[in-house]
C-alpha positions in Angstrom: -44.6 -25.0 -4.0 -41.6 -23.1 -5.4 -43.3 -19.8 -4.7 -43.8 -20.8 -1.0 -40.1 -21.8 -0.8 -39.1 -18.4 -2.1 -41.4 -16.5 0.3 -40.1 -18.6 3.2 -36.5 -17.8 2.2 -37.3 -14.1 1.9 -38.9 -14.0 5.3 -36.0 -16.0 6.8 -33.5 -13.5 5.3 -35.4 -10.5 6.8 -35.6 -12.3 10.1 -31.8 -12.8 10.0 -31.2 -9.2 9.0 -33.5 -7.9 11.8 -31.8 -10.1 14.3 -28.3 -9.0 13.2 -29.3 -5.4 13.3 -30.9 -5.8 16.7 -27.7 -7.4 18.1 -25.6 -4.7 16.5 -27.8 -2.0 18.0 -27.7 -3.5 21.5 -23.9 -3.7 21.2 -23.6 -0.1 20.0 -24.8 2.5 22.5 -24.2 5.5 20.2 -25.4 6.7 16.9 -22.2 7.7 15.2 -20.3 6.8 12.0 -19.9 3.1 12.7 -23.5 2.6 13.6 -24.6 4.6 10.5 -22.4 2.6 8.2 -23.6 -0.7 9.7 -27.2 0.3 9.3 -26.6 1.3 5.6 -25.0 -2.1 5.0 -28.0 -3.8 6.5 -30.4 -1.7 4.5 -28.6 -2.5 1.3 -28.9 -6.3 2.0 -32.6 -5.8 2.8 -33.2 -3.9 -0.5 -31.3 -6.5 -2.5 -33.5 -9.2 -0.9 -37.0 -7.5 -1.3 -37.1 -3.8 -2.1 -40.8 -3.4 -1.4 -40.6 -5.0 2.0 -37.4 -3.1 2.9 -39.0 0.3 2.1 -42.0 -0.7 4.2 -39.6 -1.6 7.1 -37.7 1.7 6.7 -40.9 3.8 6.8 -42.5 1.8 9.7 -39.6 2.6 12.0 -38.5 -1.1 12.3 -35.7 -1.2 14.9 -33.3 -2.6 12.4 -33.6 0.6 10.4 -34.5 3.3 13.0 -32.3 3.6 16.1 -32.3 6.9 18.0 -31.5 9.6 15.5 -30.3 7.1 12.9 -32.6 6.1 10.0 -32.5 5.0 6.4 -33.7 7.2 3.6 -34.2 6.3 -0.1 -35.1 8.2 -3.2 -36.0 6.7 -6.6 -34.3 7.5 -9.9 -36.4 10.7 -10.4 -35.4 11.9 -6.9 -38.7 11.2 -5.2 -38.1 10.4 -1.6 -39.7 6.9 -0.9 -38.4 6.4 2.7 -37.2 8.9 5.3 -36.9 9.3 9.1 -38.5 12.7 8.7 -41.9 11.6 7.3 -42.7 15.1 6.1 -40.1 14.6 3.4 -41.6 11.4 1.9 -42.9 12.2 -1.6 -40.7 15.3 -2.0 -37.9 15.7 -4.5 -34.6 15.0 -2.9 -32.8 17.1 -5.6 -34.5 20.3 -4.4 -33.5 20.0 -0.8 -31.1 22.6 0.6 -29.8 23.1 4.1 -29.6 26.4 6.0 -26.3 27.3 4.3 -27.9 27.0 0.8 -26.0 23.7 0.1 -28.0 21.6 -2.4 -27.2 18.3 -0.6 -30.0 16.4 -2.2 -28.6 17.1 -5.6 -25.2 16.0 -4.4 -26.5 12.7 -3.0 -28.4 11.8 -6.3 -25.4 12.8 -8.5 -22.7 11.1 -6.6 -24.4 7.8 -5.6 -22.8 4.8 -7.2 -23.7 1.1 -7.1 -21.2 -0.8 -5.0 -19.5 2.3 -3.6 -20.3 4.2 -0.4 -20.1 8.0 -0.6 -19.9 10.6 2.2 -21.6 14.0 2.5 -22.2 16.6 5.1 -25.0 19.0 5.4 -27.5 20.4 8.0 -30.9 18.8 8.7 -33.3 18.8 11.7 -33.3 15.8 13.9 -36.6 13.8 14.0 -39.1 15.8 16.0 -36.8 18.8 15.9 -36.8 22.1 14.0 -33.2 23.4 14.3 -30.9 22.2 11.5 -27.9 20.3 13.0 -24.7 19.2 11.3 -25.2 15.8 9.7 -22.7 13.4 8.2 -24.1 10.9 5.8 -23.1 7.6 4.1 -24.9 6.9 0.9 -25.0 4.5 -2.1 -27.0 3.4 -5.1 -29.0 0.2 -4.8 -30.5 -0.6 -8.2 -32.3 2.6 -9.2 -32.5 3.9 -5.6 -30.2 6.3 -3.8 -30.2 5.4 -0.2 -28.2 6.5 2.9 -27.9 6.7 6.6 -26.5 9.8 8.4 -25.7 10.7 11.9 -25.9 14.0 13.7 -22.5 15.4 14.5 -21.3 17.8 17.2 -19.7 20.0 14.6 -21.2 23.4 14.2 -20.1 24.4 10.7 
């Protein structure tokens, strides 16, 4: 009976998070810094509620965690990417990723992420379904043993 109550509470929490994110996405037409930060905050709450379910939602493209070019990514403590809006990166080592300028942004994200603090990084990465690397600005944090973030593609060129 207690197990059922816990499962019901977890499902209710995810339903509330999804509703909140849906309302937020309807209100926000763009995919800029405010939307990225809000999505990261929602992702952190989801991970704190049920990490396994949250990662499944990130990878399935659930609308609370995939809106236009915005998506959640997470890597474990070894740097293995567990969730990403670019599916070809799942399973790769975040620490080895470099952008077109040679910047080791994955290493930066893993080294600078801190529990309870949101960091900021910039680098180049293709948009989903794209090939050209575009300037990306990224909010990231540590949630337990995971490094997670949400970035938005900027109009900056360098």
